[in-house]
C-alpha positions in Angstrom: -12.4 -40.2 -15.8 -12.5 -37.8 -18.7 -11.6 -34.0 -18.4 -13.2 -31.9 -21.2 -13.7 -28.2 -21.9 -17.1 -26.6 -21.2 -18.5 -25.3 -24.5 -20.3 -21.9 -25.0 -23.6 -23.8 -25.4 -23.2 -25.4 -22.0 -22.0 -22.3 -20.2 -25.3 -21.0 -18.9 -26.5 -24.2 -17.2 -23.0 -24.9 -15.8 -22.8 -21.4 -14.3 -25.9 -21.9 -12.3 -24.5 -24.9 -10.4 -21.0 -23.4 -10.3 -22.3 -20.2 -8.7 -24.0 -22.3 -6.0 -20.9 -24.3 -5.3 -18.7 -21.2 -5.0 -21.2 -19.3 -2.8 -21.6 -22.3 -0.5 -17.8 -22.6 -0.1 -17.5 -18.9 0.8 -20.5 -19.0 3.2 -19.0 -22.1 5.0 -15.7 -20.3 5.3 -17.4 -17.2 6.8 -16.5 -14.9 3.9 -20.1 -14.4 2.7 -23.5 -13.7 4.4 -26.7 -15.1 2.9 -27.5 -11.8 1.3 -24.0 -11.5 -0.1 -24.1 -15.0 -1.4 -27.2 -14.2 -3.5 -25.5 -11.2 -5.0 -22.3 -13.2 -5.7 -24.3 -16.0 -7.4 -26.0 -13.5 -9.7 -22.7 -12.0 -10.6 -21.2 -15.4 -11.6 -24.3 -16.4 -13.6 -24.3 -13.0 -15.5 -20.6 -13.5 -16.5 -21.7 -16.5 -18.6 -25.0 -15.1 -19.9 -23.6 -15.0 -23.5 -21.2 -17.9 -23.4 -17.7 -18.0 -22.1 -15.7 -14.7 -22.2 -12.6 -14.7 -24.4 -10.2 -14.5 -21.5 -11.7 -17.4 -19.6 -11.9 -21.2 -20.0 -13.7 -23.9 -18.0 -13.0 -27.6 -17.8 -15.1 -30.4 -16.1 -14.6 -34.0 -15.4 -17.1 -36.8 -15.9 -17.6 -37.1 -12.1 -19.0 -33.5 -11.8 -15.8 -31.6 -10.9 -14.8 -28.4 -12.7 -12.1 -25.7 -12.9 -12.7 -22.1 -14.1 -9.7 -19.9 -15.0 -9.1 -16.4 -16.2 -6.0 -15.5 -18.3 -4.7 -12.2 -17.0 -1.9 -12.4 -19.6 -0.1 -15.2 -21.4 2.2 -16.1 -18.5 -0.3 -15.4 -15.6 -3.5 -17.4 -14.9 -6.0 -16.9 -12.1 -8.2 -19.8 -10.9 -11.6 -18.1 -10.4 -13.3 -21.1 -8.9 -13.4 -24.9 -8.8 -15.1 -27.9 -7.4 -14.0 -31.5 -7.0 -16.6 -34.3 -6.5 -15.7 -37.1 -4.1 -15.4 -39.3 -7.2 -13.1 -36.9 -9.1 -9.5 -38.2 -9.7 -7.2 -35.7 -7.9 -4.1 -37.1 -9.5 -5.5 -36.8 -13.0 -6.5 -33.2 -12.3 -3.0 -32.5 -11.0 -1.4 -33.9 -14.2 -3.9 -31.9 -16.3 -3.0 -28.6 -14.4 0.7 -29.2 -14.8 0.4 -29.7 -18.5 -2.2 -27.1 -19.3 -0.5 -24.3 -17.4 3.1 -25.3 -18.1 5.4 -22.3 -17.8 2.7 -20.0 -16.4 2.3 -18.6 -12.9 -1.1 -19.6 -11.5 -2.9 -18.0 -8.6 -5.4 -19.9 -6.5 -7.8 -19.2 -3.7 -9.5 -21.7 -1.3 -12.3 -20.6 1.0 -12.2 -21.9 4.6 -11.3 -25.5 5.4 -14.2 -27.2 3.5 -13.4 -26.0 0.0 -13.1 -29.1 -2.2 -10.5 -27.4 -4.4 -8.0 -27.6 -1.5 -7.4 -31.2 -2.3 -6.1 -30.2 -5.7 -4.0 -27.3 -4.3 -2.4 -29.8 -1.9 -1.8 -32.3 -4.6 0.2 -29.9 -6.8 2.0 -28.5 -3.8 1.0 -24.9 -4.5 2.7 -22.4 -2.3 0.5 -20.4 0.1 1.2 -16.7 -0.5 -1.4 -15.0 1.8 -4.3 -15.6 4.1 -7.4 -13.6 4.9 -8.4 -13.7 8.6 -11.7 -12.4 9.9 -14.4 -12.6 12.6 -17.5 -10.9 13.9 -16.4 -7.8 15.9 -18.6 -9.0 18.7 -16.5 -12.1 19.2 -13.0 -10.5 19.2 -11.0 -10.6 22.4 -8.2 -8.5 23.7 -4.7 -9.8 22.7 -2.2 -10.2 25.5 1.0 -8.2 25.4 -0.6 -5.1 24.0 1.1 -1.8 24.9 -0.7 1.5 25.8 -0.5 2.8 22.2 -3.6 4.7 21.0 -5.0 6.2 17.8 -5.8 9.7 16.6 -7.0 10.8 13.2 -4.1 11.2 10.8 -3.2 14.7 9.6 -3.0 15.6 5.9 0.7 16.4 6.4 1.4 12.9 7.7 -0.2 10.9 4.9 2.7 10.8 2.4 5.1 9.4 5.0 2.5 6.7 5.8 1.8 5.8 2.1 5.6 5.4 1.5 6.0 3.2 4.6 2.9 1.1 3.8 4.0 0.6 0.2 7.5 -0.4 1.3 6.3 -2.9 3.8 3.6 -4.5 1.6 6.0 -4.5 -1.5 8.6 -6.4 0.4 6.0 -9.0 1.5 4.5 -9.4 -2.0 8.0 -9.9 -3.5 8.9 -12.4 -0.8 5.6 -14.3 -1.4 6.4 -14.4 -5.2 3.3 -12.4 -6.0 5.3 -9.8 -7.9 8.7 -10.2 -9.6 10.9 -8.0 -7.4 10.8 -5.6 -4.5 11.1 -2.4 -6.5 8.3 -3.4 -8.9 6.1 -4.4 -6.0 6.7 -1.1 -4.1 5.9 0.9 -7.2 2.7 -1.0 -7.9 1.5 -0.9 -4.3 2.2 2.9 -4.0 0.3 3.6 -7.2 -2.6 1.5 -5.9 -2.6 3.4 -2.6 -2.5 6.7 -4.4 -5.5 5.8 -6.4 -7.5 4.5 -3.5 -6.7 7.4 -1.3 -7.3 10.0 -4.0 -9.0 12.4 -1.6 -6.3 12.0 1.0 -7.2 11.5 4.6 -10.8 12.4 3.7 -11.2 9.6 1.1 -14.7 8.2 1.5 -14.9 4.8 3.2 -11.4 5.0 4.5 -10.2 5.8 8.0 -6.5 6.8 8.5 -5.0 7.0 12.0 -1.6 7.9 13.5 -0.4 5.4 16.2 0.8 7.3 19.3 2.7 6.2 22.4 4.2 8.2 25.2 3.5 11.5 23.5 5.1 10.4 20.2 3.8 9.3 16.8 5.2 5.8 16.3 3.3 4.6 13.1 0.1 4.7 11.1 -3.0 2.6 10.4 -5.5 2.3 7.6 -9.0 0.9 8.0 -11.5 0.6 5.2 -15.2 0.1 6.0 -17.7 -1.1 3.5 -21.2 -2.7 3.9 -20.6 -3.5 7.6 -17.2 -5.1 7.0 -14.1 -3.3 8.4 -10.9 -4.3 6.6 -7.5 -3.5 8.2 -5.5 -2.5 5.2 -2.2 -1.6 6.8 -0.5 -1.1 10.2 3.0 0.2 10.0 5.3 1.2 12.8 8.6 3.0 13.0 11.5 0.5 13.2 12.4 1.6 16.8 8.8 1.1 17.9 8.5 -2.5 16.9 8.5 -5.4 19.3 6.8 -3.5 22.1 3.2 -4.6 21.6 2.1 -1.5 19.7 0.8 -3.5 16.7 -1.4 -5.5 19.1 -2.7 -2.3 20.7 -3.4 -0.8 17.3 -5.5 -3.8 16.2 -7.5 -3.7 19.4 -8.1 0.1 18.9 -9.0 -0.5 15.2 -11.6 -3.1 16.3 -13.1 -0.6 18.7 -13.2 2.2 16.0 -14.8 -0.2 13.5 -17.5 -1.1 16.1 -18.2 2.6 16.7 -18.6 3.0 12.9 -21.3 0.3 12.9 -19.2 -2.5 11.3 -20.2 -6.0 12.2 -17.1 -7.9 11.0 -13.3 -7.3 10.8 -11.0 -8.8 8.2 -7.4 -8.4 7.2 -4.9 -10.0 4.7 -1.7 -11.5 6.1 1.4 -11.8 3.8 3.0 -14.2 4.1 0.8 -16.7 6.1 3.8 -17.2 8.5 3.7 -13.6 9.5 3.7 -13.5 13.4 0.8 -11.0 13.2 -1.4 -14.0 12.2 -0.9 -15.5 15.6 -2.0 -12.3 17.3 -5.1 -12.1 15.2 -6.0 -15.7 16.0 -5.5 -15.0 19.7 -8.1 -12.2 19.2 -10.5 -14.8 17.8 -10.0 -14.4 14.0 -10.2 -17.5 11.8 -9.1 -18.2 8.2 -11.6 -17.1 5.7 -9.5 -17.8 2.6 -6.0 -18.8 1.6 -4.3 -17.6 -1.6 -1.7 -19.8 -3.3 0.8 -19.4 -6.2 1.8 -22.3 -8.5 4.3 -22.2 -11.3 4.6 -25.6 -13.1 7.9 -26.2 -14.9 7.7 -25.9 -18.7 6.9 -29.3 -20.3 9.9 -30.9 -22.0 8.0 -30.9 -25.2 8.0 -27.1 -25.0 11.7 -26.8 -24.4 14.2 -26.0 -27.2 16.2 -28.9 -28.4 19.7 -29.3 -27.2 22.3 -28.3 -29.8 25.7 -30.1 -30.2 28.5 -28.0 -29.0 
């Protein structure tokens, strides 16, 4: 089997079939509707309308498999999509990836359980860093062990405390999953991102911010984003003394009810790391894995290492 790079001249016809493969994988995993798949496919095809962008490269094998990557920077690579035919040589692709991305950090994503790229991710032993769980709101069930915690709209004076707590919690998780270099860097980046997204405070369009209450006290906060019928649970944070009492379960149930009242049809959330106990609660409620994110950092090839010097 031969692996070669897709040329600018071949990009447009390759993009048509690639867009279909990627859309099919996302639909099978439950991450795209039929209408969303059509929009997604058009976006992929338009990316290659004038060839292959300077920060991207595409490789294909003689069996019909391919890999599309984007270079965020010299030491970071993102796999935007891929497909492996039944006749593709997984071991050859694994060796190719190890050599091509030697010394870089590579991020991957597979969609559902039928994504053909999962075979390559397994072969290179990439580390799962996060999962996206989701389900139609109509199918969600009440999780056992939930407390009597309830939600009320968050006040403007409570927002800063929530943003700091959310950035701290997510920053620790990102650093532990090796998505960012260290905890302090992760916290800073997450806090800046939250500030930008919630630029209008508790009145930021498309965002719903709640305080979590129990026994007359505020014990945490929750953030729900609603867009095009999809409600995304962005964050649920609790005070340290309020944890382990079922408040997070109760908050998720209340968020699902709030999303339903807003007209959302599906609820999703990202879990970092995949082993987070919250994933078990969400699966108990009826959520399934829509996608899995991985990180992979192949060791630098010996040919790229400096020669040893005699002492």
